[in-house]
C-alpha positions as CSV (number, residue, x, y, z in Angstrom):
1,M,-1.3,0.4,18.5
2,K,0.9,-1.9,19.2
3,S,2.6,-5.5,17.3
4,K,3.2,-7.7,19.4
5,I,6.9,-7.9,20.7
6,I,9.3,-10.7,19.4
7,A,12.5,-11.8,21.0
8,L,15.4,-12.2,18.9
9,Q,18.7,-13.8,18.8
10,N,21.8,-13.0,17.1
11,S,21.4,-16.5,15.8
12,G,18.9,-15.6,13.9
13,Q,15.9,-16.8,15.8
14,G,12.6,-14.1,16.0
15,F,14.4,-13.2,12.4
16,V,11.8,-15.0,10.9
17,D,8.6,-14.0,12.8
18,A,9.8,-10.1,13.2
19,Q,9.2,-9.9,9.0
20,K,6.3,-12.2,9.4
21,E,4.7,-10.0,12.5
22,T,6.1,-6.9,10.8
23,E,4.1,-8.3,7.3
24,Q,0.9,-9.1,9.0
25,F,0.8,-5.7,11.5
26,A,1.3,-3.4,8.1
27,L,-2.0,-5.2,6.5
28,E,-4.3,-6.2,8.4
29,E,-3.7,-3.6,11.7
30,A,-1.7,-0.3,9.6
31,K,-3.8,-1.3,6.5
32,L,-0.6,-0.3,4.3
33,S,-0.5,-1.2,0.5
34,N,1.2,-4.3,-0.8
35,E,4.0,-1.8,-2.5
36,Q,4.4,0.2,1.7
37,T,4.3,-3.7,3.5
38,L,7.2,-4.3,1.3
39,H,8.8,-1.1,2.2
40,L,8.2,-1.7,5.6
41,C,9.7,-5.1,5.2
42,L,12.7,-3.9,4.0
43,I,13.2,-1.5,6.7
44,T,13.0,-4.2,9.2
45,E,15.5,-6.5,8.4
46,E,18.1,-3.1,7.3
47,M,16.7,-2.5,11.1
48,L,17.7,-5.9,12.7
49,S,20.5,-6.7,10.2
50,L,22.2,-2.7,11.7
51,L,21.8,-3.9,15.3
52,R,23.4,-7.2,14.6
53,S,26.2,-5.8,12.1
54,V,27.4,-3.4,15.2
55,T,26.6,-5.4,18.2
56,G,27.7,-8.6,17.3
57,D,26.2,-10.9,19.6
58,L,22.3,-10.3,20.2
59,T,19.1,-11.3,22.1
60,A,16.3,-8.0,21.6
61,Q,13.0,-7.0,21.5
62,Y,11.0,-6.2,18.3
63,W,7.4,-4.5,17.9
64,L,5.6,-1.6,15.7
65,E,3.4,0.9,16.6
66,N,1.5,2.5,14.1
67,E,-0.7,6.3,15.3
68,D,-2.1,7.9,12.0
69,H,-0.3,5.7,9.3
70,A,3.3,6.6,11.1
71,I,5.0,3.2,12.0
72,T,6.9,3.1,14.7
73,L,9.6,0.5,14.6
74,H,11.6,-0.8,17.4
75,L,15.1,-2.8,18.9
76,T,15.3,-3.4,22.1
77,T,18.7,-4.9,23.4
78,K,20.8,-4.9,26.9
79,Q,24.3,-4.2,25.4
80,K,27.6,-4.0,26.6
81,L,29.2,-1.8,23.7
82,G,32.8,-0.4,22.6
83,N,33.1,3.1,21.8
84,T,33.3,2.2,18.8
85,Q,30.0,0.6,18.6
86,R,28.3,3.2,20.2
87,I,29.6,5.2,17.6
88,D,28.7,3.7,15.1
89,L,25.6,3.6,16.0
90,I,25.1,7.1,17.0
91,Q,26.6,7.7,13.5
92,S,23.4,6.4,12.0
93,T,20.8,8.5,13.3
94,T,18.5,11.2,11.2
95,S,20.8,14.1,14.4
96,G,23.9,11.9,14.8
97,K,22.9,12.0,18.7
98,N,22.2,9.9,21.6
99,E,18.8,10.4,22.8
100,A,19.4,9.4,26.1
101,A,22.1,12.6,26.4
102,K,20.0,14.9,27.2
103,G,20.1,18.0,30.0
104,F,23.2,18.2,31.7
105,L,23.0,14.5,34.3
106,G,21.7,13.2,30.5
107,K,25.1,14.3,29.6
108,L,27.0,13.4,31.9
109,R,26.2,10.1,32.3
110,E,26.5,9.6,28.6
111,A,30.9,10.6,28.7
112,F,31.0,9.0,32.0
113,E,30.2,6.0,29.9
114,Q,31.6,6.9,27.0
115,A,35.4,6.9,29.3
116,M,34.5,3.8,30.4
117,S,33.8,1.9,27.2
118,I,37.5,2.8,25.9
119,G,38.8,0.1,27.9
120,A,36.1,-2.3,25.5
121,D,37.7,-1.5,22.3
122,V,40.6,-4.1,21.5
123,D,41.9,-1.2,18.7
124,R,43.3,1.8,21.7
125,F,45.0,1.5,24.6
126,Y,46.5,4.2,26.1
127,G,49.7,3.8,27.7
128,A,51.9,5.3,31.0
129,D,52.6,8.4,29.1
130,G,49.8,9.2,26.8
131,Y,50.2,7.5,23.5
132,Q,47.9,5.9,21.7
133,A,49.1,2.8,20.4
134,G,48.2,1.7,16.6
135,A,47.4,5.0,16.6
136,D,49.9,5.3,13.8
137,I,49.2,1.8,11.5
138,S,46.2,2.5,9.0
139,D,42.4,0.3,9.5
140,E,44.0,-1.7,5.8
141,I,47.0,-2.9,8.0
142,I,44.5,-4.3,11.0
143,A,43.0,-8.2,9.8
144,T,40.3,-7.1,11.2
145,P,36.7,-6.9,8.3
146,Q,35.0,-3.8,8.3
147,W,31.7,-2.4,8.7
148,D,30.9,-1.5,4.9
149,K,27.6,0.5,6.5
150,Y,25.3,-0.9,3.4
151,E,22.4,-1.0,6.4
152,R,23.2,2.3,7.2
153,S,22.8,4.4,4.4
154,V,19.3,2.0,2.9
155,L,17.6,3.3,7.0
156,L,18.8,7.3,6.4
157,S,17.2,7.1,2.5
158,L,13.8,5.3,3.7
159,T,13.1,5.8,6.7
160,D,11.4,10.1,8.1
161,D,14.1,9.3,11.8
162,I,16.4,6.8,13.1
163,K,16.5,7.5,17.0
164,I,18.7,6.0,19.3
165,S,19.4,5.8,23.4
166,I,22.8,4.0,24.6
167,Q,22.2,4.4,28.3
168,G,23.4,2.1,31.5
169,G,24.0,-0.9,28.8
170,V,19.8,-0.5,27.2
171,V,20.3,0.4,23.4
172,D,16.8,1.3,22.3
173,L,16.8,2.3,18.3
174,T,13.8,3.8,16.6
175,V,12.7,4.0,13.0
176,L,10.0,6.5,12.2
177,K,8.0,5.7,8.6
178,K,5.5,7.6,7.7
179,F,2.8,6.3,4.8
């Protein structure tokens, strides 16, 4: 059974609708208890926050699926990621791997996309001699705010499985919770 698809914007548009859809789906479709529903709503909130924290600008689609008391939450966005963003998202998964990088061609595509995204990172620049400018500067000196990874730790502790697939600018985040 699948919920309706909710469109999300980084401005917050759709976030309340996603929470309402999660609550309604949990109670009416999945027949979860009030406590389990609150648990699922927390997972939804942290899932949305994780993607928004890592990717910044966000236009995404969110939906839920239920099969045998296992709820799968889906979040899909088309987003050009820098290498740091890719790493942050991949490290937020249970396996620590990009699910799209399966087989020889998948791994080759992953390596190519990583190489192409290095130029998108502001904090990395390699000179003609191979020296990485800024490599000897600690993170504390750089004034950009650091992501505290709170969402990642909450999701990893509350869910049964987190998967991410990053391929061709499409990011699919899938979270599984068994009740």
